[in-house]
C-alpha positions as CSV (number, residue, x, y, z in Angstrom):
1,M,3.3,-10.9,2.7
2,Y,2.5,-7.5,4.3
3,L,-0.3,-6.3,6.6
4,V,-1.4,-2.9,5.5
5,N,-4.3,-1.2,7.4
6,G,-5.6,-4.5,8.5
7,F,-5.5,-6.1,5.0
8,R,-3.1,-9.0,4.1
9,A,-1.3,-8.0,0.9
10,N,0.9,-10.4,-1.1
11,V,2.9,-7.7,-3.0
12,S,6.5,-7.2,-3.7
13,E,8.5,-4.6,-1.7
14,R,8.7,-2.5,-4.9
15,D,4.9,-2.3,-5.2
16,L,4.2,-1.8,-1.5
17,R,4.3,2.0,-1.8
18,W,1.9,1.9,-4.7
19,L,-0.4,-0.3,-2.7
20,C,-0.4,2.4,0.1
21,V,-1.1,5.1,-2.5
22,L,-4.0,3.0,-3.8
23,M,-5.5,2.4,-0.4
24,K,-5.2,6.0,0.6
25,T,-6.9,7.1,-2.6
26,I,-9.7,4.7,-2.1
27,R,-10.2,5.3,1.6
28,D,-10.1,9.1,1.3
29,W,-12.3,9.4,-1.8
30,P,-14.6,12.3,-1.0
31,D,-17.8,11.1,-2.7
32,K,-18.3,7.4,-2.0
33,S,-21.5,6.9,-4.0
34,R,-23.4,3.7,-4.5
35,A,-22.2,3.6,-8.2
36,I,-18.6,3.5,-7.0
37,F,-19.3,0.7,-4.6
38,E,-21.0,-1.2,-7.4
39,C,-18.0,-0.7,-9.7
40,M,-15.6,-1.9,-7.0
41,E,-17.7,-5.0,-6.4
42,K,-18.2,-5.9,-10.0
43,S,-14.8,-4.9,-11.5
44,G,-12.4,-4.8,-8.5
45,G,-8.8,-4.6,-9.6
46,F,-9.6,-4.4,-13.3
47,M,-10.4,-0.7,-12.6
48,L,-6.6,-0.2,-12.4
49,L,-6.3,-1.5,-16.0
50,T,-9.3,0.2,-17.6
51,R,-8.9,3.6,-19.2
52,P,-12.3,5.2,-18.7
53,K,-14.3,6.1,-21.8
54,K,-15.5,9.7,-22.0
55,C,-19.2,9.3,-21.1
56,L,-19.7,12.7,-19.7
57,E,-20.5,14.3,-23.1
58,I,-22.6,11.4,-24.3
59,K,-26.4,11.9,-24.1
60,D,-27.6,8.5,-25.2
61,E,-27.6,6.1,-22.3
62,R,-27.0,3.1,-24.6
63,E,-23.5,4.4,-25.4
64,F,-22.4,4.7,-21.7
65,C,-19.5,2.5,-20.6
66,H,-20.4,-0.4,-18.3
67,F,-19.3,1.6,-15.3
68,C,-21.9,4.4,-16.0
69,K,-24.8,2.1,-16.7
70,T,-25.6,2.0,-13.0
71,C,-25.3,5.8,-12.5
72,R,-28.6,7.6,-12.2
73,T,-27.4,11.2,-12.6
74,A,-24.7,13.1,-14.5
75,R,-23.1,13.9,-11.1
76,D,-22.7,10.2,-10.4
77,R,-21.1,9.6,-13.8
78,E,-18.6,12.5,-13.2
79,N,-17.8,11.0,-9.8
80,V,-17.3,7.5,-11.2
81,H,-15.1,8.7,-14.0
82,A,-13.0,10.9,-11.7
83,F,-12.5,7.8,-9.5
84,L,-11.7,5.6,-12.5
85,E,-9.2,8.1,-13.8
86,A,-7.5,8.4,-10.3
87,L,-7.2,4.6,-10.2
88,Y,-6.0,4.3,-13.7
89,E,-3.2,6.8,-13.0
90,I,-2.1,4.8,-10.1
91,G,-2.1,1.7,-12.3
92,Q,0.1,3.4,-14.8
93,F,2.7,4.6,-12.3
94,K,5.9,3.4,-14.0
95,S,5.3,4.4,-17.6
96,P,2.5,4.5,-20.2
97,T,3.7,1.1,-21.5
98,R,3.7,-0.7,-18.2
99,G,0.4,-1.4,-16.5
100,A,-0.6,-2.1,-13.0
101,P,1.2,-4.9,-11.2
102,L,-0.9,-8.1,-11.2
103,Q,-0.5,-8.3,-7.4
104,L,-2.4,-4.9,-7.0
105,V,-5.1,-6.0,-9.3
106,K,-5.6,-9.2,-7.3
107,F,-5.5,-7.4,-4.0
108,M,-8.2,-4.9,-5.1
109,S,-10.4,-7.7,-6.6
110,L,-10.0,-9.8,-3.4
111,H,-11.0,-7.0,-1.0
112,G,-13.5,-5.0,-3.1
113,C,-15.6,-2.5,-1.1
114,D,-13.9,-3.4,2.2
115,L,-11.1,-1.1,1.1
116,F,-13.4,1.9,1.7
117,K,-13.6,1.0,5.4
118,E,-11.4,2.7,8.0
119,H,-9.1,0.3,9.9
120,K,-7.5,0.9,13.2
121,L,-3.9,0.1,13.6
122,A,-2.5,-1.7,16.7
123,P,-1.0,0.7,19.2
124,K,2.7,1.0,19.0
125,I,4.7,-0.8,21.7
126,R,7.2,1.4,23.5
127,K,10.6,0.0,24.0
128,P,12.2,0.5,27.3
129,A,14.7,3.3,27.4
130,F,17.5,1.3,29.1
């Protein structure tokens, strides 16, 4: 069990660096729209496993993927799909045949939108020089 940016994470040491990459990507995402928050709450870690459909060229709203159905504008759909693509790439870090570790999927599903929040780390304790 690790404590990463204030979140308890039950991941293996091998997957810890990918958890950090995932958390940094989510936290630093430039356009945190309402549609992305809704996707995080509804789908959680399954976003790491889902290859996004190409909804950007589609004109008929009935053919949009379930992530785009809550988007009001084309700009929102672009943002959501860019976010999904970034998460999917993290989920496929080892090879195209190996998906995201189940521990990362569970972690993301457990914490949802809280991962967008900034967390302060505890101050470092200085050791005496003697």
